[in-house]
BALUMKOL-601859 format. One record per residue (C-alpha): x, y, z. Coordinates in steps of 0.25 Angstrom, whole numbers, plus 2048, in hexadecimal, padded with zeros to 3 digits. Layout:
% BALUMKOL-601859
XYZ...
***
This chain:
% BALUMKOL-601859
7A88D8F1A7998D9F1E78E8D8F147898E6F187968EDF157988E5F0878A8E8F0378C8F7F057998F7EFD7958EEEF27888F6EF0791902EEC79A8FBEE27998FFED37948F4ECA7958F1EBB78A8EBEB378E8DEEAC7848D4EA778D8C9EA978F8CBEB87858C2EBD7888C4ECC78F8D0ED278F8D6EE07818DCEDF77A8D0EE67858CDEF07878BFEE97928B5EEC79A8B7EE079B8BFED37968B8EC679A8BDEB87948B6EAB79F8B3EA17978ABE977898A5E9678E899E9D79989EEA77988A8EB27A48AAEBB7A28ABECA7AC8B4ED27AE8B5EE17B98B7EEC7BA8B5EFB7C58B5F057C58B7F147CE8B5F217D08A7F287C58A1F307CD895F347DC894F397DE888F2F7E388FF227DF883F197D1883F1E7D0892F1D7D5891F0E7CA886F0B7BF88FF127C389BF0B7C3894EFD7B688DEFF7B089BF037B58A2EF77B0897EEE7A2897EF479D8A3EEC79F89CEDF796891EE478C89AEE978B8A0EDB789892ED5796892ECF7A3889ECE7B088FED37BB88EEC87C7897ECD7CB89CEDA7D68A6EDE7DC8A8EEC7DB8B4EF47E58B5EFF7E98BEF0A7F48B9F137FD8BFF1E80C8BFF1B80F8BBF298078AEF2880D8A0F2480B89FF15807890F177FA895F1D7F789CF107FA88FF097F0887F117E5892F0F7E8891F007E8882F007DA881F077D588BEFD7DB884EF17D5877EF57C787DEF67C8883EE87CC875EE37C086FEE97B787AEE37BD875ED57C3883ED37D1887ECF7DA890ED97E0899ECF7E88A3ED77E58AFEE17EB8BBEE87F28BDEF57F68C8EFE7FC8CAF0C7F28CEF167F28CEF267E78C4F267E58B7F1E7DA8B7F147D68ADF097CC8AAEFE7C98A8EF07C58B0EE37BC8A5EDC7B78A5ECE7AC89BECA7A3898EBE794896EBD789896EB27848A4EB177689FEB2779897EBE77F8A1EC87798A0ED67778AEEDC7748B2EEB7668B7EE775A8B1EDF7538AAEEB7448A7EE77388A5EF0737896EF5746893EF374D88BEFE759890F05765886F07773888F0C77F87FF0D78987FF19786883F27787891F2D790895F3879E894F337A18A3F3779C8A1F457A4894F477B189BF417AF8A6F4C7AD89CF577BA895F527C28A2F537BF8A2F627C1893F647B3891F677AF889F5A7AF879F5B7B7871F527AB86BF4C7A5879F497B287EF437B3871F3A7A5872F357A7881F327B487EF2A7AE872F237A287BF1E7AC887F1A7B587EF127AA877F0A7A887DEFC79A881EF879D87AEEB79686EEEF789874EF278A87EEE678B872EDD77E86DEE2776879EE277987EED4770872ECF764878ED675B884ED576388EEDE75D89CEDE7688A2EE777589EEED7808A4EF678B89FEFF78B8A3F0E7978AAF1279B8B7F1978D8BEF197888B1F2177C8A9F1E7728B4F2077B8BEF1877B8B6F0B76C8B2F0D7698C1F0E7708C3F017688B8EFA75B8BDF0075D8CCEFC7628C9EEE7568C0EEC74C8C9EF37478BDEFB7478B9F0A74F8ADF0E7488A5F1975189CF2174D892F2B756894F38756885F3C75B881F2E76888AF2E774882F2E780885F3778C87FF3E78687AF4B790881F5478E88EF4E781890F56788890F63793899F5E7898A3F587828A2F6678F8A6F6C7908B2F6279D8ACF5B7988B4F4F79F8BCF447A08CBF4179C8C7F3378F8C0F3878B8CDF3F78E8D5F327858CCF2B77A8CEF3577B8DDF3577A8DDF2676E8D4F247688D2F3275C8DBF2F7588D3F237568C6F2B74A8C1F337508B7F3D7438B5F447478ADF517548A8F4B75F8A7F5776B8B1F567758A6F5576F8A0F4876E8AFF4377D8B0F457808A3F3E7788A8F3277F8B5F3278D8AEF347978B1F2879A8A4F227A78A0F1B7A6897F10797895F1378D88DF0C783890F00775896F0376C895EF775D895EF375788AEEB74A886EE574187EEEF73E872EE674D86FEE575186FEF374F860EF675885CEEA762866EEE763862EFC763854EF876F856EF077685EEFB774852F04779848EFA786850EF8788853F07787862F0578186AF11775871F0D76A877F1675C87CF1275A889F1A74E891F15747896F097458A3F017388ABF027328B8EFD7398C5F037358C8F117398D3F1B7468CCF1C74F8C6F127538BBF1C74A8B3F2574F8A9F2F7458A2F37
***
């Protein structure tokens, strides 16, 4: 569902005060966090969706990596995962076996335990995970809290949704598809293990609301303006031409309709705007960090062969929450 619809619905939900609920749905954060003890908080999240590839094994990997991602975005470690399965009666059950195999392997890679799940018959295949993680209550990363002068960094390139759209009409190159799949099956575990050792002020993962949608939540929650350098935005090379040919998604247009008025694009071309609105599946992390830690952080990313890109900075709130120049 689009962010505008969800925002309206969630706004009207009743809520109960509980001092141990560190993160609920008030700030549109990535997962719920509940304090159990002085040293342990649990992180709860779930996600599932329809296939974006014809390969059931790859689909299982992507869906699992995407579901696990929210725990990493909160600064936590996944501990248990449960399958969420919707599967048509008419399809070969071996297809489901491959989906579950791909998902199980990603759960193992994350260091978590697959502990069960729930399945129903459905006309359309859907798969994902319900994930529980843990973190220290004082070390939870939230999607708000940016401070003036912070540097903005993201991991993984943008454009996977556009490449997927192009592939559905047989217009995507094998190279673009392979790069997109490689990004989507890569766990954010490795980047998360690095950033938890640095002064991160806010963090989120880039998924269905696109780069700009999640950046908007970060800016609004922090009451700051995020300023991005258009030339530094990372994207899958072929996504530029696909965006120019309007091989774009409905989700991307929903994202534009919801937050477009809060963005100053200056002279940024339409194709790059579309890439930045593009819904991502199992996208990277977007976070703000203290300026004096950037050099050491980027050096560690490089040493560990983890993609990371400096893309902008945080400034005092201006007319627009997001500025791309």
